[in-house]
C-alpha positions as CSV (number, residue, x, y, z in Angstrom):
1,M,105.9,182.9,25.1
2,R,105.0,185.6,27.8
3,K,101.4,184.9,26.8
4,R,101.9,181.3,27.7
5,Y,103.7,181.8,31.1
6,W,101.2,183.8,32.5
7,V,98.2,181.6,31.6
8,L,100.1,178.9,33.0
9,L,101.1,180.8,36.1
10,A,97.6,181.7,36.3
11,F,96.1,178.3,36.0
12,L,98.5,177.4,38.9
13,V,97.6,180.0,41.2
14,F,93.7,179.5,40.5
15,G,93.8,175.8,41.3
16,G,96.0,176.4,44.6
17,A,93.5,179.0,45.6
18,G,90.4,176.7,44.9
19,N,92.2,174.0,47.1
20,L,93.0,176.7,50.1
21,I,89.5,178.0,49.8
22,G,87.1,175.3,49.8
23,G,88.5,172.4,47.8
24,T,90.5,169.4,48.7
25,D,92.2,166.5,47.0
26,T,90.8,164.0,50.1
27,P,87.5,163.4,50.4
28,G,85.9,164.2,53.6
29,R,83.8,162.5,56.0
30,A,80.0,162.4,56.4
31,A,78.2,162.1,59.3
32,V,74.0,161.4,60.1
33,D,72.9,161.8,63.3
34,P,69.3,159.8,63.2
35,A,68.0,161.7,66.3
36,V,68.5,165.0,64.2
37,S,67.5,163.9,61.2
38,P,63.8,162.9,60.7
39,A,63.7,161.4,57.2
40,A,66.5,158.7,58.5
41,V,65.4,154.9,57.5
42,R,65.9,152.3,60.2
43,A,66.9,148.9,59.2
44,N,65.7,145.7,60.8
45,I,68.0,143.2,60.2
46,P,67.2,140.2,61.9
47,A,69.8,138.3,64.1
48,A,71.5,135.2,62.6
49,P,70.3,132.1,64.0
50,R,71.8,130.2,66.4
51,F,72.1,126.3,66.3
52,D,72.9,124.9,69.4
53,A,72.4,121.1,69.0
54,T,73.1,118.3,66.5
55,M,70.1,115.9,66.0
56,F,68.9,113.4,63.3
57,V,65.9,112.6,61.9
58,S,63.8,109.4,63.0
59,A,61.3,109.7,59.9
60,S,61.8,107.5,56.9
61,S,61.1,111.2,55.2
62,L,60.6,114.7,56.8
63,N,59.6,117.9,55.0
64,L,62.0,121.0,55.7
65,R,59.7,123.8,55.5
66,E,60.0,127.7,54.9
67,A,57.6,128.8,57.8
68,P,56.5,126.4,61.0
69,N,53.7,124.7,60.1
70,T,52.2,122.7,57.9
71,G,51.3,125.5,55.3
72,G,54.6,126.2,54.8
73,R,56.5,126.0,51.4
74,V,58.5,122.5,51.0
75,I,62.5,123.2,51.0
76,T,63.6,119.6,50.5
77,S,63.4,116.4,52.1
78,L,65.2,115.1,54.7
79,S,66.1,111.2,54.9
80,R,66.1,108.9,58.1
81,N,69.3,109.7,59.9
82,S,70.2,112.9,58.1
83,Q,72.6,115.2,60.5
84,V,70.4,118.3,61.3
85,L,71.4,121.3,63.3
86,A,68.5,122.0,65.6
87,G,67.9,125.9,67.0
88,E,65.0,128.2,67.6
89,R,61.8,125.9,68.7
90,R,58.2,127.3,68.2
91,S,55.0,125.5,69.0
92,G,56.1,122.1,68.1
93,W,58.3,123.1,65.0
94,V,62.5,123.5,65.3
95,L,64.5,125.8,63.3
96,V,67.2,123.6,61.4
97,S,70.2,123.9,59.1
98,A,70.7,120.6,57.0
99,Q,72.1,120.0,53.5
100,G,72.9,124.0,53.0
101,Q,69.5,124.8,53.7
102,V,67.6,126.5,56.7
103,G,64.0,125.5,57.5
104,W,61.7,124.2,59.8
105,V,60.7,120.4,61.3
106,S,58.3,119.1,63.2
107,E,60.1,118.2,66.6
108,Q,58.6,115.0,67.0
109,Y,60.6,113.6,64.3
110,L,63.9,114.4,65.7
111,V,66.2,112.4,68.1
112,G,69.0,112.8,69.5
113,A,71.3,109.6,68.3
114,P,70.7,108.1,65.1
115,V,68.2,105.8,64.6
116,A,68.6,101.6,64.0
117,P,67.5,100.1,60.8
118,A,63.4,99.5,60.9
119,I,62.8,95.9,62.0
120,S,60.3,94.0,60.1
121,V,57.7,92.7,63.0
122,P,54.9,90.4,62.2
123,S,51.8,91.7,62.2
124,R,48.6,89.4,64.3
125,S,47.2,88.2,61.1
126,Q,50.7,86.8,59.8
127,P,52.2,83.2,60.8
128,G,54.8,83.5,63.4
129,F,53.5,86.3,65.7
130,Q,53.7,84.4,68.8
131,V,57.0,82.8,67.8
132,V,59.6,84.1,69.9
133,Q,62.9,84.0,68.6
134,K,66.5,83.7,69.8
135,P,68.1,87.1,70.3
136,N,71.0,88.2,68.6
137,A,72.7,91.3,67.8
138,A,71.2,91.8,64.7
139,S,67.8,91.7,65.4
140,C,68.1,93.2,69.2
141,P,70.0,96.6,68.7
142,S,70.2,98.6,71.5
143,R,67.0,100.4,71.2
144,Q,66.1,99.9,75.3
145,Y,63.9,103.0,75.4
146,C,60.2,103.7,74.6
147,T,61.2,106.7,73.1
148,R,63.4,104.6,70.4
149,I,60.7,102.4,69.1
150,G,57.8,103.2,66.9
151,S,55.4,101.3,67.4
152,C,53.3,98.7,69.7
153,E,53.9,95.6,67.6
154,E,57.8,96.4,67.9
155,A,57.9,97.4,71.4
156,R,55.9,93.4,72.2
157,W,58.6,91.8,69.7
158,Y,61.5,93.3,71.6
159,L,59.9,92.4,75.2
160,A,59.4,88.7,73.9
161,N,62.7,88.3,72.0
162,C,65.4,90.5,73.5
163,S,67.5,89.7,76.9
164,W,66.6,93.6,77.6
165,G,63.1,93.6,76.5
166,A,61.8,93.6,80.2
167,L,63.1,97.2,80.7
168,L,60.1,98.2,78.2
169,D,57.7,96.6,80.6
170,S,58.5,98.9,83.6
171,D,55.8,98.2,86.0
172,S,55.8,94.7,85.1
173,D,52.2,94.0,83.9
174,G,53.3,92.7,80.4
175,V,52.4,95.6,78.8
176,P,55.7,97.2,77.1
177,C,56.1,101.0,76.5
178,E,52.7,102.0,78.4
179,A,52.6,105.2,76.5
180,I,52.7,103.5,72.8
181,C,50.6,100.4,73.8
182,R,47.3,101.8,75.3
């Protein structure tokens, strides 16, 4: 019995002495100073993109791409009036967040408000091209700015058929939206 007592006592003494000499039951703190350690690896973590504007897709279909160029892989396709959050702009491209995806779209196909449904405008060769119709709410949506009009034919139709059509002809020369109808 004495032998067991001495073995147990030795075990407790050496275990306690180990904690006093250098071991502890609590983990120590490690600190790395990158200025002292030449082998330190620096991580280049990009900042999260900031999206500062809500915009809408004006094209019938718009490709969301990985890179800001037409060679970038297409992530998904956005339909007309899809709402996007716009951020960084680079050479005619905009970084957007849409449908849970982040990618690049061409800036020319983004507008600040939803686009009204497209109106069928007869071409010059179709019967009824010069027919002036009585304006109503369905045929004359509020697209009173040339930036919201997609073609010269559409601008001419609004000029001829809508009460606000004269707003499209700023210099009163009979040609609406000069930038489109050159």
